[in-house]
C-alpha positions in Angstrom: 57.8 170.0 105.1 58.1 167.0 107.5 59.9 167.1 110.8 62.5 164.8 109.3 63.4 167.5 106.8 63.3 170.5 109.1 66.8 171.8 109.8 68.1 171.8 113.4 67.6 175.0 115.5 71.0 176.2 116.7 72.2 179.1 119.0 74.1 182.1 117.6 77.9 181.8 117.4 80.4 184.4 118.6 82.6 185.5 115.8 86.4 185.5 116.0 89.2 187.1 114.0 89.3 184.1 111.7 85.7 184.9 110.5 86.8 188.4 109.4 89.9 187.1 107.8 87.9 184.6 105.8 85.3 187.3 104.9 88.0 189.5 103.3 90.2 186.7 102.0 89.1 187.7 98.5 91.8 190.5 98.7 94.5 187.9 98.8 92.8 185.9 96.1 92.5 188.9 93.8 96.0 190.3 94.2 98.0 187.1 94.9 96.3 183.8 94.1 94.6 184.7 90.7 97.7 186.3 89.1 99.9 183.4 90.2 97.3 180.9 89.1 97.0 182.4 85.7 100.8 182.3 85.3 100.9 178.7 86.4 98.1 177.7 84.0 100.0 179.3 81.2 103.2 177.6 82.0 101.5 174.3 82.4 99.8 174.9 79.0 103.3 175.5 77.4 104.5 172.3 79.0 101.6 170.4 77.5 102.3 171.9 74.1 106.0 170.9 74.4 104.9 167.4 75.3 102.5 167.2 72.4 105.3 168.4 70.0 107.2 165.2 70.8 106.5 162.0 68.9 104.8 159.2 70.8 108.0 157.1 70.4 110.1 159.8 72.1 107.6 160.1 74.9 107.6 156.4 75.5 111.4 156.3 75.6 111.4 159.1 78.2 108.8 157.2 80.1 110.9 154.1 80.2 113.9 156.1 81.5 111.8 157.7 84.2 110.4 154.3 85.3 114.0 153.0 85.6 114.8 156.0 87.9 111.8 155.1 90.1 112.8 151.5 90.3 116.4 152.5 91.2 115.2 154.9 93.8 113.0 152.3 95.5 115.8 149.8 95.6 118.0 152.4 97.3 115.6 152.4 100.3 116.9 150.9 103.5 113.7 149.6 105.2 115.5 149.6 108.6 116.2 153.3 108.7 114.2 155.0 106.0 110.6 156.0 106.4 107.6 154.7 104.5 107.5 155.5 100.8 105.4 158.4 99.4 105.7 160.6 96.4 107.8 163.8 96.4 104.7 165.9 95.5 104.2 168.7 98.0 101.1 168.2 100.3 99.4 171.5 99.3 99.5 170.6 95.6 96.9 167.9 96.0 93.4 168.9 94.9 91.8 167.0 97.8 90.5 168.8 100.9 91.8 166.5 103.6 95.0 167.3 105.5 98.0 165.6 103.9 99.6 165.2 107.2 101.1 161.8 106.6 104.0 163.5 104.9 105.0 165.3 108.1 106.1 161.9 109.5 109.5 160.7 108.4 109.2 159.4 104.9 111.2 158.2 101.8 110.3 160.3 98.8 110.1 159.0 95.2 109.8 161.7 92.6 107.0 161.1 90.0 107.0 164.7 88.8 108.0 163.8 85.2 105.1 161.5 84.6 102.8 163.9 82.9 102.7 162.7 79.2 100.1 161.1 77.0 102.1 158.1 75.7 99.7 156.9 73.0 96.2 157.4 71.5 95.3 154.2 69.8 92.3 154.8 67.6 92.1 151.1 66.6 92.0 149.6 70.1 90.3 152.8 71.4 92.8 153.0 74.2 94.7 156.0 75.6 97.9 155.1 77.5 98.8 158.0 79.8 101.0 158.8 82.7 99.5 159.5 86.2 100.0 163.3 86.2 98.1 163.8 83.0 95.1 166.0 83.9 91.6 166.1 82.5 92.2 169.4 80.6 95.2 168.0 78.9 93.7 164.7 77.8 90.4 166.3 76.5 92.5 168.9 74.6 94.2 166.0 72.8 91.3 163.7 72.2 88.2 165.8 71.5 89.5 167.3 68.2 89.8 163.6 67.1 86.2 163.1 68.0 87.4 160.8 70.8 87.2 161.0 74.6 87.8 159.1 77.7 84.6 157.4 78.7 84.6 159.4 82.0 86.1 162.9 82.0 86.0 164.5 85.5 84.8 168.1 85.3 87.7 170.0 86.8 90.7 170.5 84.5 93.3 170.0 87.3 92.2 166.5 88.3 94.8 164.0 87.4 94.6 160.4 86.1 96.5 159.1 89.1 94.3 160.8 91.6 91.1 159.7 89.8 92.3 156.1 89.8 93.9 155.8 93.2 91.1 157.9 94.7 87.8 158.7 93.2 86.5 160.1 89.9 83.0 160.6 88.4 81.3 162.4 85.6 77.9 162.8 84.0 78.6 159.7 81.9 79.2 157.4 84.9 75.6 156.1 84.7 76.8 154.3 81.6 80.5 153.5 82.3 80.9 153.6 86.1 83.5 155.5 88.0 86.8 156.6 86.4 88.7 153.5 87.5 86.0 151.3 85.9 87.2 152.6 82.5 90.8 151.5 83.0 92.0 148.5 81.0 95.4 148.1 82.5 97.6 149.6 85.3 101.4 149.8 85.2 102.6 149.6 88.7 106.0 149.6 90.4 105.7 147.4 93.4 107.5 147.8 96.8 110.4 145.6 95.7 111.0 147.6 92.5 109.2 145.2 90.2 107.3 146.7 87.2 104.1 144.9 86.6 101.1 145.3 84.2 97.8 144.5 85.9 94.7 143.6 83.9 91.4 142.0 84.9 92.4 138.7 83.4 96.2 138.2 83.9 98.2 137.0 86.8 97.9 140.4 88.6 94.1 140.5 88.3 93.8 140.7 92.1 96.0 143.9 92.0 93.9 145.2 89.2 90.7 145.1 91.3 92.5 146.4 94.4 94.1 149.5 93.0 91.0 151.7 92.9 90.5 153.6 96.2 93.9 152.4 97.5 95.3 155.9 97.5 98.7 154.7 96.1 99.3 152.4 99.0 99.8 149.2 97.0 102.5 150.5 94.6 103.5 153.4 92.5 101.2 154.0 89.4 103.4 155.0 86.4 101.0 154.5 83.5 97.4 153.5 82.8 95.6 152.3 79.7 92.1 153.8 79.6 89.0 153.2 77.5 88.2 155.7 74.7 84.8 156.3 73.2 83.7 158.1 70.0 82.1 161.5 70.5 80.7 164.3 68.4 81.4 168.0 68.3 78.5 169.2 70.5 76.4 168.2 73.5 72.7 168.7 73.1 71.7 169.6 76.6 68.1 169.7 78.0 67.4 171.6 81.2 64.5 170.2 83.1 63.1 172.1 86.1 61.6 170.1 88.9 59.6 171.5 91.8 58.2 169.8 95.0 59.6 168.4 98.2 63.0 166.7 98.3 61.6 163.2 97.6 59.8 164.6 94.5 63.1 166.2 93.4 64.8 162.9 93.8 62.2 161.1 91.8 62.4 163.7 89.0 66.2 163.2 89.0 65.8 159.4 88.7 63.2 159.7 86.0 65.5 162.0 83.9 67.9 159.2 83.1 66.5 155.8 84.3 63.3 155.1 82.4 60.9 153.0 84.5 60.0 150.9 81.5 63.6 149.9 81.0 63.8 151.3 77.5 67.6 151.8 77.0 67.0 154.1 74.0 65.8 156.8 76.4 69.0 156.8 78.4 71.0 159.9 77.7 74.8 160.2 77.3 75.2 162.6 80.2 73.1 163.5 83.2 73.5 165.6 86.3 71.1 167.3 88.7 71.4 170.4 90.9 69.1 171.0 93.9 69.0 174.7 94.6 66.8 174.7 97.7 64.4 172.3 99.5 61.7 172.7 96.8 63.5 173.4 93.5 66.0 171.6 91.3 67.1 171.4 87.7 68.0 168.1 86.0 70.2 168.2 82.9 70.4 165.4 80.3 72.7 165.5 77.3 73.3 163.6 74.1 76.2 164.0 71.7 75.3 166.0 68.5 77.1 166.6 65.3 78.2 170.1 64.2 75.6 170.0 61.4 72.8 169.3 63.8 73.9 172.0 66.3 74.1 174.7 63.6 70.7 174.0 62.1 68.5 177.1 62.0 66.7 177.7 65.2 69.1 175.8 67.4 70.9 177.8 70.2 74.7 177.3 70.6 76.1 178.3 74.0 79.8 178.6 74.3 79.9 178.2 78.1 83.7 178.2 78.1 84.1 181.9 77.3 85.5 183.8 80.3 82.6 186.3 80.4 79.8 183.8 80.4 77.6 183.3 83.4 78.7 180.6 85.8 77.2 177.3 84.7 75.2 176.5 87.8 73.6 179.9 87.7 72.9 179.5 84.0 71.2 176.2 84.7 69.1 177.8 87.5 67.4 180.0 84.9 65.3 177.0 83.9 63.3 177.4 87.1 61.9 180.7 85.7 61.9 180.1 81.9 61.0 176.4 82.0 62.5 173.5 80.1 64.8 174.5 77.3 67.5 173.0 75.0 70.8 174.3 73.8 74.0 173.0 72.2 77.4 173.3 74.0 80.8 172.4 72.4 81.7 169.1 73.8 85.0 170.0 75.5 83.4 173.2 77.0 80.7 171.0 78.3 83.1 168.6 79.9 84.7 171.4 81.9 81.6 173.5 82.6 82.2 173.6 86.3 85.9 174.5 86.2 85.7 178.3 86.0 83.6 178.6 89.2 84.7 175.4 90.9 81.1 174.3 90.9 79.7 177.0 93.2 82.7 177.3 95.6 83.8 180.3 93.5 80.9 182.3 95.1 82.5 181.9 98.5 86.0 182.5 97.4 85.0 185.7 95.4 81.5 186.9 96.5 81.3 189.2 93.5 83.0 186.8 91.0 79.7 186.0 89.3 79.0 189.7 88.5 79.1 190.6 84.9 81.7 193.4 85.4 84.1 190.9 87.1 83.5 188.2 84.6 84.1 190.5 81.7 87.3 192.2 83.1 88.8 189.4 85.1 87.0 186.2 84.3 89.9 185.0 82.2 91.9 184.7 85.4 89.5 182.1 86.8 89.7 179.7 88.4 92.1 180.1 91.2 94.2 177.0 91.6 93.0 174.9 94.5 96.6 174.2 95.4 97.4 177.9 95.8 94.2 178.5 97.9 95.5 175.8 100.2 99.1 177.1 100.2 97.9 180.6 101.3 95.9 179.4 104.3 97.5 178.8 107.7 96.6 176.3 110.3 93.9 178.5 111.8 92.2 179.1 108.4 92.4 175.4 107.5 90.8 174.4 110.8 88.1 177.0 110.2 87.2 175.6 106.9 87.1 172.0 108.3 84.6 173.2 111.0 82.6 175.8 109.1 82.6 174.5 105.6 81.5 171.3 103.9 83.1 169.6 100.9 81.9 166.0 100.9 80.5 163.5 98.5 78.0 160.9 99.7 77.8 157.9 97.4 74.4 156.3 98.0 72.1 153.8 96.2 69.9 155.5 93.8 66.7 154.6 95.6 68.0 156.3 98.7 68.8 159.7 97.1 65.6 161.3 98.5 66.6 160.1 102.0 70.1 161.5 101.6 68.8 164.9 100.5 66.5 165.1 103.5 69.4 164.1 105.8 71.7 166.8 104.3 68.9 169.4 104.7 68.4 168.6 108.3 72.0 168.2 109.5 73.9 170.6 107.2 71.5 172.7 105.1 73.9 173.1 102.2 72.7 174.3 98.8 73.1 173.8 95.9 73.6 170.1 96.0 75.1 168.2 93.0 73.6 164.9 91.9 75.5 162.6 89.6 74.6 158.9 89.0 77.1 156.1 88.6 77.1 152.4 88.1 78.6 150.4 90.9 79.7 147.1 89.3 79.5 143.7 90.8 83.2 142.7 90.2 84.4 139.1 90.2 86.4 140.0 93.3 84.8 142.1 96.0 86.5 145.5 95.9 86.7 148.3 98.6 83.4 149.7 97.4 80.7 147.2 96.3 76.9 147.1 95.6 74.4 145.9 98.1 73.9 142.1 98.4 71.1 140.8 96.2 70.5 144.1 94.4 70.1 142.3 91.1 67.0 140.6 92.4 65.3 143.8 93.6 64.9 145.2 90.0 65.0 148.7 91.3 64.9 151.7 89.0 68.3 152.2 87.3 69.8 148.9 88.3 71.0 146.3 85.8 72.2 142.6 86.2 75.8 143.6 86.5 75.6 146.9 88.4 73.6 148.8 91.0 73.0 152.4 90.3 74.4 154.7 92.9 74.5 158.5 93.0 77.1 161.0 94.2 75.3 163.5 96.4 77.8 166.3 96.3 77.7 168.7 99.3 79.9 171.7 98.7 79.4 175.0 100.4 79.1 176.8 103.7 76.2 175.3 105.7 73.1 177.4 106.3 73.8 177.7 110.0 77.2 179.2 109.3 75.8 181.7 106.8 73.2 182.8 109.4 75.9 183.2 112.1 74.8 180.1 114.1 76.9 177.5 115.8 77.9 174.6 113.6 80.2 171.7 114.5 81.7 170.5 111.2 83.5 167.5 112.7 80.4 166.2 114.4 78.3 166.7 111.2 80.8 164.7 109.2 80.8 161.9 111.9 77.0 161.8 111.6 77.2 161.7 107.8 79.7 158.8 107.9 77.5 156.9 110.3 74.5 157.5 108.1 76.4 156.2 105.0 77.5 153.1 106.8 73.9 152.3 107.9 72.6 153.0 104.4 75.1 151.1 102.2 76.9 154.3 101.2 80.6 155.4 100.8 82.6 158.5 101.4 85.4 159.4 98.9 88.6 159.8 100.9 89.8 163.0 99.2 87.6 164.7 101.7 88.0 165.3 105.5 87.2 162.0 107.3 86.4 161.5 110.9 86.3 157.7 110.7 88.2 155.6 113.2 89.8 152.5 111.9 87.0 150.2 112.9 84.4 152.3 111.2 86.6 152.8 108.2 86.6 149.1 107.5 82.8 148.9 108.2 82.3 151.3 105.4 84.9 149.7 103.0 85.7 146.1 102.4 89.3 145.4 103.2 89.8 141.7 102.4 91.1 142.1 98.8 93.1 145.2 99.8 94.8 143.5 102.7 95.5 140.4 100.7 97.3 142.5 98.1 99.1 144.5 100.7 100.7 141.3 102.0 101.1 139.5 98.7 102.9 142.4 97.1 104.9 143.4 100.2 103.3 146.8 100.5 103.2 146.4 104.2 106.2 148.1 105.8 106.8 150.0 102.5 103.7 152.1 101.9 101.3 153.5 104.5 98.0 151.8 104.8 95.0 153.5 103.2 93.3 154.1 106.5 96.3 155.9 108.1 96.9 157.9 104.9 93.2 159.1 104.9 93.0 159.6 108.7 92.5 163.1 109.9 95.2 164.8 111.9 99.0 164.5 112.1 100.6 161.1 111.8 103.7 160.6 113.9 106.4 158.3 112.8 105.8 156.2 115.9 102.1 155.8 115.2 102.6 154.9 111.6 105.4 152.4 112.4 103.4 150.7 115.1 100.3 150.4 112.8 102.4 149.0 110.0 104.3 146.6 112.3 101.0 145.2 113.5 100.0 144.4 109.9 103.5 143.1 109.1 103.6 140.6 112.0 100.1 139.4 111.1 101.2 138.9 107.5 104.2 136.9 108.5 102.2 134.8 111.0 99.7 133.8 108.3 102.5 133.0 105.9 104.2 130.7 108.5 
């Protein structure tokens, strides 16, 4: 292994009471979080069934009534004395890991809690019109039996349409369709002044259409979205490909698994992901849709990974390192949500024995714990501990730099497993917050096309090696180094995670021209918090937020004059 890849040598760390509390936190999870989670999942399921029992016409009528309430509420706001607008959703309910401290400042709440219905599945136009609180489990439950699916279905059931649009969403099909927001055909937005608009890429609100992704709900309130549907089959034919060698070799094996060097598009699979288990071993998985007839042919293996007692998916995939390449068929919806039950591999930290057969068989049906409840049952000290001693970050990097990113993670964080998922980063007509490298189309690199550069999500989720060994680890400093590396290498950091970026560095990583243009044009300044201050780590005081917003407001007026 090269010096570049060698992890840093660190001194031993003295343990505190928080270490012991975290070590035995599984007691609270077992006796409090899991039972409540199971109850909530059941109640949510009943709510989804109640929604599905209504006709589309009735759902749309209720939607219009709820939109009218939102507009009325916004128009009631007194800008001189009321705080900035945000949703009434409790901070701990969000799936993201960053502190939602902006709601601790004075704010004006608008309740979007009723916006959780699928409004239409249009098989002719291949469009699903849904409200922002519809989650991935709900939409896949409705569409997959029709042999339809969203083009990009994020893996975890609880992830909502609104969060995936305003924030960040990816899946194993993103190498074909881009990020979740790239599959949206139209947004329905209530603007700061209470106007309801429909933004598409070719109408008068096209600038807003391209500015909404990654805006964190700071341009307006999303009340519905029309999203692309694709035809699917009943099963996923999944091939597990073991790769061994150094990190650069693993990265090349990952690239070769879905981006053929000869450019033959017939070799590109429907789904792809990779998991790097240690510095010398990884497993790449490529999937293609398969019919029920094909899956049930004699000799083919069907694996119902969704059953509660089944091995956790990442551990099942790891068996390819010993048994070699193999193929199996997984029911499509179960494949989509393969990481839900164990929250990728975070479940191993939450419940150290959760992967054991006895636990899976007896209590696996209670999994997973709701992330919102895990957050609700941790105090300030525990939350700060996780920020310092635990990593949940995604590094979006150009495909050709995946090997470099893996080496950086190994040296600075030493976190395994690492998740790899490719995605197209389109060259839009208007430069968005995230954008491909200049001139990528002339480089003809592996995976790139004329209209999009291939990027990869390097998912870093787990306790770093130094923490597991009882060594010192500065999580905040590691994240700062990661952010600096991303800026220098044309990468991006999804803002659901903890960020250490100052405002100058934030706008070095992201392009703010279109975003600021829309903030001013649609009068979001002074009504909604800016995306930087919403994402910024730490508490936001009313004074800080107001001063920051006033600075933007004065600039906007000066330019208008």
